[in-house]
C-alpha positions in Angstrom: -79.7 91.8 -78.4 -79.6 88.6 -80.5 -76.4 86.8 -80.8 -74.9 86.5 -84.3 -72.6 83.9 -85.0 -70.8 85.7 -87.7 -69.4 88.1 -85.5 -66.0 86.8 -84.6 -65.4 88.8 -81.2 -68.8 87.2 -79.9 -68.0 83.6 -81.3 -64.9 83.7 -79.3 -66.6 84.7 -75.9 -69.1 81.8 -76.4 -68.9 78.6 -74.5 -69.6 76.4 -77.3 -67.4 73.5 -77.9 -64.7 73.7 -80.6 -64.9 71.6 -83.8 -61.8 69.5 -82.6 -63.4 68.8 -79.4 -66.5 67.6 -80.9 -64.5 65.4 -83.4 -62.4 63.8 -80.7 -65.3 63.0 -78.2 -67.3 61.7 -81.2 -64.3 59.4 -82.2 -64.0 58.2 -78.9 -67.6 56.9 -78.6 -68.0 55.9 -82.4 -64.6 54.9 -83.4 -61.9 56.7 -85.3 -62.8 55.3 -88.6 -66.6 54.7 -88.4 -68.5 56.4 -91.1 -71.2 56.9 -88.5 -68.6 59.1 -86.4 -68.0 61.4 -89.1 -71.8 61.9 -89.8 -72.4 62.5 -85.9 -69.4 64.7 -85.6 -70.8 67.0 -88.5 -74.1 67.0 -87.1 -72.8 68.1 -83.7 -70.6 70.6 -85.0 -73.6 72.2 -86.8 -75.7 72.1 -83.7 -73.4 72.9 -81.1 -70.2 74.8 -82.3 -71.5 78.0 -83.3 -69.3 77.9 -86.6 -70.5 78.5 -90.0 -71.3 75.8 -92.3 -68.3 76.6 -94.4 -65.9 76.5 -91.6 -67.4 73.1 -90.4 -67.0 71.9 -93.9 -63.4 72.9 -94.1 -62.7 71.1 -90.9 -63.8 68.0 -92.1 -62.0 67.9 -95.4 -63.6 70.4 -97.6 -67.3 69.5 -97.4 -69.4 72.3 -98.8 -71.8 74.2 -96.7 -75.1 72.3 -98.5 -73.2 69.0 -97.7 -73.1 69.9 -93.9 -76.5 71.0 -94.0 -77.8 67.9 -95.8 -75.8 65.5 -93.4 -77.7 67.4 -90.3 -81.1 67.0 -91.9 -80.5 63.3 -92.7 -78.9 62.4 -89.4 -81.9 64.3 -87.6 -84.3 62.0 -89.5 -82.5 59.0 -88.5 -82.3 59.9 -84.8 -86.2 60.1 -84.8 -86.3 56.3 -85.7 -83.2 55.0 -84.1 -83.4 55.2 -80.1 -79.8 53.4 -79.7 -78.3 56.2 -82.0 -80.2 59.0 -80.3 -79.2 57.9 -76.9 -75.4 57.9 -77.9 -75.7 61.4 -79.8 -77.5 62.8 -76.5 -74.7 61.3 -74.4 -72.2 63.4 -76.6 -74.2 66.4 -76.1 -74.0 66.2 -72.5 -70.5 65.6 -72.4 -69.8 68.6 -74.7 -71.9 70.7 -72.8 -70.0 70.3 -69.6 
């Protein structure tokens, strides 16, 4: 049976990090006011939280679902060409997966 992230009871049972945890860990590595921090937190929230794009956007100040998706696409492209940024994002993924 495939997991469907729109089913609330299954989402609650998952071991995915919450949006606030992702935001806090990202800010601790990138800085609270850094624009980069917000972009990385949005990216990791999309990739790791199991939340809908709308829920992620609301958490980060009312960004629309397409804005969350665009941020993820753009950051994914940057990660391919920026080894230092990729290393920092992978470090956060490891921290959040513990």
